[in-house]
C-alpha atoms as an extended CHARMM CRD file, in Angstrom:
* protein
*
        96  EXT
         1         1  MET       CA            -33.5410000000      129.5350000000      -30.7900000000  PROA      1               0.0000000000
         2         2  PHE       CA            -31.0590000000      127.6830000000      -32.9310000000  PROA      2               0.0000000000
         3         3  ILE       CA            -27.5640000000      128.2570000000      -34.2120000000  PROA      3               0.0000000000
         4         4  ALA       CA            -26.4370000000      126.6470000000      -37.4530000000  PROA      4               0.0000000000
         5         5  ILE       CA            -22.6690000000      126.2530000000      -37.7010000000  PROA      5               0.0000000000
         6         6  LEU       CA            -21.6170000000      125.6840000000      -41.2930000000  PROA      6               0.0000000000
         7         7  THR       CA            -18.2770000000      124.0900000000      -42.1670000000  PROA      7               0.0000000000
         8         8  TYR       CA            -17.1900000000      124.2450000000      -45.7750000000  PROA      8               0.0000000000
         9         9  LYS       CA            -16.5250000000      120.9080000000      -47.4880000000  PROA      9               0.0000000000
        10        10  LYS       CA            -15.4320000000      122.4640000000      -50.7760000000  PROA      10              0.0000000000
        11        11  PRO       CA            -12.6240000000      124.8730000000      -51.7150000000  PROA      11              0.0000000000
        12        12  LEU       CA            -13.3510000000      128.5850000000      -51.3100000000  PROA      12              0.0000000000
        13        13  GLU       CA            -13.4400000000      128.9760000000      -55.1090000000  PROA      13              0.0000000000
        14        14  GLU       CA            -16.4920000000      126.7120000000      -55.1980000000  PROA      14              0.0000000000
        15        15  VAL       CA            -18.0150000000      128.3830000000      -52.1180000000  PROA      15              0.0000000000
        16        16  ASP       CA            -17.6960000000      131.7290000000      -53.8850000000  PROA      16              0.0000000000
        17        17  ARG       CA            -19.4860000000      130.4010000000      -56.9860000000  PROA      17              0.0000000000
        18        18  HSD       CA            -22.5690000000      129.7420000000      -54.8220000000  PROA      18              0.0000000000
        19        19  LEU       CA            -22.2310000000      132.7750000000      -52.5420000000  PROA      19              0.0000000000
        20        20  GLN       CA            -24.7190000000      135.1070000000      -54.2550000000  PROA      20              0.0000000000
        21        21  VAL       CA            -27.5430000000      132.5350000000      -54.3250000000  PROA      21              0.0000000000
        22        22  HSD       CA            -26.7360000000      131.7120000000      -50.6900000000  PROA      22              0.0000000000
        23        23  ARG       CA            -27.0420000000      135.4280000000      -49.8490000000  PROA      23              0.0000000000
        24        24  ASN       CA            -30.3790000000      135.5670000000      -51.6900000000  PROA      24              0.0000000000
        25        25  TYR       CA            -31.5360000000      132.6080000000      -49.5620000000  PROA      25              0.0000000000
        26        26  LEU       CA            -30.4070000000      134.4570000000      -46.4130000000  PROA      26              0.0000000000
        27        27  ALA       CA            -32.2620000000      137.6240000000      -47.4690000000  PROA      27              0.0000000000
        28        28  LYS       CA            -35.4650000000      135.6380000000      -48.0570000000  PROA      28              0.0000000000
        29        29  HSD       CA            -35.3170000000      134.1810000000      -44.5340000000  PROA      29              0.0000000000
        30        30  TYR       CA            -34.4300000000      137.5160000000      -42.9300000000  PROA      30              0.0000000000
        31        31  ALA       CA            -37.5220000000      138.9800000000      -44.6170000000  PROA      31              0.0000000000
        32        32  ALA       CA            -39.6110000000      136.0800000000      -43.2750000000  PROA      32              0.0000000000
        33        33  GLY       CA            -38.3030000000      136.6870000000      -39.7370000000  PROA      33              0.0000000000
        34        34  ASP       CA            -36.4970000000      133.3330000000      -39.5420000000  PROA      34              0.0000000000
        35        35  PHE       CA            -32.9300000000      134.6510000000      -39.2080000000  PROA      35              0.0000000000
        36        36  ILE       CA            -31.5330000000      136.9300000000      -36.5160000000  PROA      36              0.0000000000
        37        37  ALA       CA            -27.8670000000      137.1740000000      -37.5030000000  PROA      37              0.0000000000
        38        38  SER       CA            -25.4170000000      135.4720000000      -39.8320000000  PROA      38              0.0000000000
        39        39  GLY       CA            -21.8950000000      135.7620000000      -41.1390000000  PROA      39              0.0000000000
        40        40  PRO       CA            -18.6800000000      133.9940000000      -42.0010000000  PROA      40              0.0000000000
        41        41  GLN       CA            -16.4190000000      132.3880000000      -39.4450000000  PROA      41              0.0000000000
        42        42  THR       CA            -12.9340000000      133.8140000000      -38.9390000000  PROA      42              0.0000000000
        43        43  PRO       CA            -10.8790000000      132.2790000000      -40.4270000000  PROA      43              0.0000000000
        44        44  ARG       CA            -13.2010000000      131.6400000000      -43.3580000000  PROA      44              0.0000000000
        45        45  ILE       CA            -13.8570000000      127.9340000000      -42.8480000000  PROA      45              0.0000000000
        46        46  GLY       CA            -17.6550000000      128.2380000000      -42.7970000000  PROA      46              0.0000000000
        47        47  GLY       CA            -20.3870000000      130.4120000000      -41.3920000000  PROA      47              0.0000000000
        48        48  VAL       CA            -22.9050000000      130.8520000000      -38.5950000000  PROA      48              0.0000000000
        49        49  ILE       CA            -26.6480000000      131.5450000000      -38.7530000000  PROA      49              0.0000000000
        50        50  MET       CA            -28.8380000000      132.3750000000      -35.7360000000  PROA      50              0.0000000000
        51        51  ILE       CA            -32.3110000000      131.0170000000      -36.4370000000  PROA      51              0.0000000000
        52        52  LYS       CA            -35.6450000000      131.7150000000      -34.7680000000  PROA      52              0.0000000000
        53        53  ALA       CA            -37.8640000000      128.6470000000      -35.2030000000  PROA      53              0.0000000000
        54        54  ASP       CA            -40.4320000000      126.7140000000      -33.1940000000  PROA      54              0.0000000000
        55        55  ASN       CA            -38.6910000000      123.3570000000      -33.4900000000  PROA      55              0.0000000000
        56        56  ARG       CA            -35.8790000000      121.3760000000      -35.0900000000  PROA      56              0.0000000000
        57        57  ALA       CA            -38.1110000000      120.1510000000      -37.9290000000  PROA      57              0.0000000000
        58        58  ALA       CA            -38.7110000000      123.7700000000      -38.9790000000  PROA      58              0.0000000000
        59        59  VAL       CA            -34.9560000000      124.4250000000      -38.9030000000  PROA      59              0.0000000000
        60        60  ASP       CA            -34.2990000000      121.3380000000      -41.0180000000  PROA      60              0.0000000000
        61        61  CYS       CA            -36.8640000000      122.5990000000      -43.5530000000  PROA      61              0.0000000000
        62        62  ILE       CA            -35.1750000000      126.0070000000      -43.6940000000  PROA      62              0.0000000000
        63        63  ILE       CA            -31.6740000000      124.5320000000      -44.0460000000  PROA      63              0.0000000000
        64        64  ALA       CA            -32.8500000000      122.1920000000      -46.8240000000  PROA      64              0.0000000000
        65        65  GLN       CA            -33.4780000000      125.3260000000      -48.9440000000  PROA      65              0.0000000000
        66        66  ASP       CA            -29.9170000000      126.6570000000      -48.5840000000  PROA      66              0.0000000000
        67        67  PRO       CA            -27.9660000000      126.4670000000      -51.8660000000  PROA      67              0.0000000000
        68        68  PHE       CA            -24.8830000000      125.5700000000      -49.8020000000  PROA      68              0.0000000000
        69        69  TYR       CA            -26.8060000000      122.5330000000      -48.4920000000  PROA      69              0.0000000000
        70        70  ILE       CA            -28.3520000000      121.6400000000      -51.8520000000  PROA      70              0.0000000000
        71        71  ASN       CA            -24.9660000000      121.7700000000      -53.6130000000  PROA      71              0.0000000000
        72        72  GLY       CA            -23.0000000000      119.9680000000      -50.8900000000  PROA      72              0.0000000000
        73        73  ILE       CA            -20.8920000000      123.0420000000      -50.1070000000  PROA      73              0.0000000000
        74        74  ALA       CA            -21.1280000000      122.8310000000      -46.3090000000  PROA      74              0.0000000000
        75        75  ASP       CA            -21.8720000000      120.5340000000      -43.4110000000  PROA      75              0.0000000000
        76        76  TYR       CA            -24.3030000000      121.8610000000      -40.7880000000  PROA      76              0.0000000000
        77        77  GLN       CA            -24.1750000000      121.4780000000      -37.0280000000  PROA      77              0.0000000000
        78        78  ILE       CA            -27.4320000000      122.6330000000      -35.4300000000  PROA      78              0.0000000000
        79        79  VAL       CA            -27.3950000000      123.7380000000      -31.7940000000  PROA      79              0.0000000000
        80        80  GLU       CA            -30.6450000000      124.4840000000      -29.9600000000  PROA      80              0.0000000000
        81        81  PHE       CA            -30.5190000000      126.7540000000      -26.9470000000  PROA      81              0.0000000000
        82        82  THR       CA            -32.7660000000      128.8700000000      -24.7430000000  PROA      82              0.0000000000
        83        83  PRO       CA            -31.3870000000      132.3680000000      -24.1830000000  PROA      83              0.0000000000
        84        84  THR       CA            -31.9590000000      133.4970000000      -20.6120000000  PROA      84              0.0000000000
        85        85  MET       CA            -29.6770000000      136.5370000000      -20.3560000000  PROA      85              0.0000000000
        86        86  PHE       CA            -29.2540000000      139.4730000000      -22.7430000000  PROA      86              0.0000000000
        87        87  CYS       CA            -26.8720000000      142.4320000000      -22.9350000000  PROA      87              0.0000000000
        88        88  ASP       CA            -29.9270000000      144.5650000000      -23.7400000000  PROA      88              0.0000000000
        89        89  PRO       CA            -33.2850000000      143.4760000000      -22.2370000000  PROA      89              0.0000000000
        90        90  SER       CA            -35.0720000000      144.5480000000      -25.4120000000  PROA      90              0.0000000000
        91        91  LEU       CA            -33.3190000000      141.6840000000      -27.2200000000  PROA      91              0.0000000000
        92        92  SER       CA            -35.5030000000      139.2090000000      -25.3260000000  PROA      92              0.0000000000
        93        93  GLY       CA            -38.2030000000      140.1650000000      -27.8450000000  PROA      93              0.0000000000
        94        94  LEU       CA            -36.2980000000      138.1630000000      -30.4510000000  PROA      94              0.0000000000
        95        95  LEU       CA            -37.7420000000      135.0320000000      -28.8930000000  PROA      95              0.0000000000
        96        96  ILE       CA            -41.3430000000      135.9750000000      -29.6250000000  PROA      96              0.0000000000
């Protein structure tokens, strides 16, 4: 499991110009089963994406497709972790 923490490098006006294509990118990866959750940070300085992938190389491939990455809108910090506790045991199925 991975978490991508995005930090905007550009003004929000420029972020907003790329927002719809970024959302299309997100939808594509939700449909493929790559993403678990995503959303903006509060305050709106970037975003967060929870990613289900086998390895860091797969994550890097996925991130390389993000219009925010392609257009230099955000920096990405990738954190890998292994969830071991869940508020709902059925959530452990997200790892499979």
